[in-house]
N, C-alpha and C positions, 0 to 999 in steps of 0.2 A: 292304717291299723284299725281293726274293728273295735268299736267302743260300746256296742249295744248289749242287750241282755243275752243270757245263754240261749233262751228260746228263739230270740231273733237270729242269733248266729246259726242255730240248727236249721231254721227256715231258709236262710241265705245259702247255707251249704247244700241243702236239698235242691234249691233253685239252680245253683251252679251245676250240680250233678245232672239235673234234667236237661239243662242247656248243653252240657257236654255230651250227653247221649244223642241229642238232636244233631250236633256237629258231627259226631262219629258216623251217624247214619247218612248224613249228606256226603261225607267223604267216601263212604262205601258206595253210594250211588254214582259218584264221579268215577270211582275205580271200576265200577261195572261197565261204564261207557267205553273206557279204554284201559284194560288191565295193565297195571304197572306204570301208569302215567302219573299217579298222585304221589308227590314227594313233599317233604318238609325240610328246609335247609336255610340257615341264616335268617330266621325270622320271616320266611316266606313259605306259603303253601302253594304248590303248583299242580295243575292238572292239564288235561287236554285243552289247549288254547286259552287258559286262564292263569292268572297269578293273583294271589291274595297276600297283601303285605301291610304291615303297620306303617302308617304315615302320621307322624306326631302322636296324637292320642286316639286315633281311629284305625280300624281295619278297612282296607279299600281293595276293590277288585279292579284289575287291569286285564284287558283282553288283547 
C-alpha cells in the first residue's frame, strides 16, 4: 500500500503509465515480427521463440 504524499503518488502513477507505454510498444514490435504470435495467458506473455513469466518476485525471459 502506498503511504507517500499525494504529489508523490501522482509522480509514481505517471512513471507507471510511462513504463506501460514502453511495454505496449515493445509488444507491438514483437507482434510486427510475427503477426498473431504474441499472447498473454496464465501469468505468461509469449511471442515468437520467447516466453516471459513471473518467477518469485521477478519477470524472467525464457527462449
